[in-house]
C-alpha positions, 0 to 999 in steps of 0.5 A: 500500500502507498504510504499516503493511503489511509484506511477507510476504517482502522482495525479497531473501528472495523472490529467494533462495528462488525463484532468481528474476530481476527482469524489467525495471529497475522502480522503486526501490520496495520489494516489498510483498506481503501475500497470495499467489494462484494464481487471478486471481479471488482476487487483491486489492491487494498480492497476489503472483500466481503463475500456474500451468500446468495440463493445460488452462490456462496461468495466465499469460494471466490476468496482466492481470486480476491486475494490474487487481485490484491484484497487486504482484508476479507470477511468470513461468515462464522458458520462457513469458518466453523464448517472448515476452520483448518482451511481458513486457518491455513489461508490466514497462515499463508497470507500473514499480511491479509486480515481475515475477520470472522463475523456472524453474518457478512451482509449485516457486517457490510451494513454495520461497517458502512454505518460506522464509516458514514458516522465519520462524516457528521457534517455531510448533508445526507439525502435519501431517495426512495419510491416505486419509480423515478429514483434514479432520475430524481437522484441525477437531477438533484445531484446536478443541481446540488453540484452547482454549490456543493462537492457531492457524492451520489449513488453510482448506477443503481447500487441502492439495495441492501448490499448496494447502498452500503457499497455506495456510501463507502465512496464518501470522502473527506471533501464531500459536502452532500451525499445523494443516495438511492434506496430500493427494496425487494423485500419487507423491512429493506428500506428500514435496514438501509436507512439505518446505514445512511440515516438521512436527515433529508429524504424523498419518497417519489411515489407509492406505486405497485412495484414489488406488490407481489412481495408486499401484497398491498400498496398500504404495505409498500407505503409503510415500507417507503415511509421508513426512509423518514425515520432519521429526519430531525426537526431541522430536516426535510421529508418530501413526497408528492402532495397528490399521492394517495398516501400523502396524508399517511406519509406526513403523519408523525414525521419530524422536520 
């Protein structure tokens, strides 16, 4: 790692955030990771690699590729470690400069690490956007307007999911003054979960439509899910939604700011 590069989180900050344990004794070198990846193909020198377990794929099997690409740290789900401790102990022994960290759940650890990272930027104006449609368009328009006055960071592409939003916030850097982030959902409670990572004080619900109605069954449940983005709006924040939306009254109820 270059001498000028600074780790996004220190080893102590990371371990505290994710309730993790280091696998193996490793070298006494300080942890330094300057990016985060959940896909081994996106790993570069100095990445923290977080292999996620999906319905059809277990990312842990791509750890060797991540190491070859230059990962400086790797999360390992405890149940996966416990099923084959010798394999991971051996991997840690052969790569003493790499930090292998066992965590309860890799997805939750990704979110917890991202939350701890966001907290390092208390003066950042944090704006969250959700809705059944128009999230990306709204993000692009708002980012373009804010960029006239502020140094901004925003969601890249559509990284707005339970894993995408945490990856997006790891793009925040010291000079940024405002962050505009999308929040999408594919399941119940997902907005609440990822809103707790960013904790936006300014939040937008573009609309309450029928996207994902197959999952949540009713528009009422969709509205309730979207409203979770307002959970962190304080008295000096702003909650925005269309006045003519069917659920405008529901969205406004109990919201501070």
